C-alpha positions in Angstrom: 109.6 339.6 -114.9 107.1 339.7 -117.7 103.3 339.2 -117.5 101.0 338.2 -120.4 97.5 339.6 -120.5 95.1 337.1 -122.0 91.4 337.3 -123.2 89.3 334.8 -121.3 86.7 334.4 -124.0 86.4 334.4 -127.8 85.6 337.9 -128.8 86.4 340.7 -131.2 88.8 343.4 -130.3 87.0 346.8 -130.2 89.9 348.9 -129.1 93.4 348.7 -127.7 94.1 351.3 -125.1 97.9 350.8 -124.6 101.0 350.9 -126.7 104.6 349.5 -126.3 106.4 351.7 -123.8 103.4 352.8 -121.9 103.1 352.5 -118.1 100.1 350.8 -116.8 98.6 350.3 -113.3 97.1 346.9 -112.1 93.4 346.9 -113.0 93.8 349.4 -116.0 91.7 348.5 -119.0 94.2 347.7 -121.6 91.8 346.2 -124.4 88.1 346.3 -124.9 86.5 343.1 -126.4 83.1 342.6 -127.8 81.2 339.3 -127.7 77.4 338.8 -128.3 77.0 342.7 -128.2 78.6 342.7 -124.7 81.7 344.9 -124.1 84.3 343.4 -121.9 87.3 345.1 -120.5 90.7 343.3 -120.4 92.6 344.4 -117.3 96.2 344.6 -116.6 96.9 342.0 -113.9 100.0 343.9 -112.5 101.5 347.3 -112.7 104.4 347.8 -115.2 105.4 348.9 -118.6 103.9 347.5 -121.8 106.6 345.8 -123.8 104.4 344.5 -126.9 101.0 344.7 -128.2 100.1 341.7 -130.3 96.4 342.4 -131.2 94.7 345.1 -133.2 91.2 346.4 -133.6 88.6 344.1 -135.2 90.8 340.9 -134.6 89.1 337.9 -133.4 90.8 336.5 -130.2 90.3 333.2 -128.8 91.7 332.8 -125.4 95.3 333.8 -125.6 95.5 333.4 -129.4 94.6 335.8 -132.2 92.9 334.3 -135.3 
């Protein structure tokens, strides 16, 4: 079963804390976003293994879609 982690707000990616193949626990911070000078962690919703990372630092994300 796969699970997608999405940003809930439009923001810039400050850092990506995971890479493909890495194991994560539910509630681990996987990405740090910044919007309006506020840092917002994006948390894993479930425990598992990261299969793909589709964002990079300094990329603007809008909901689930990178710009």
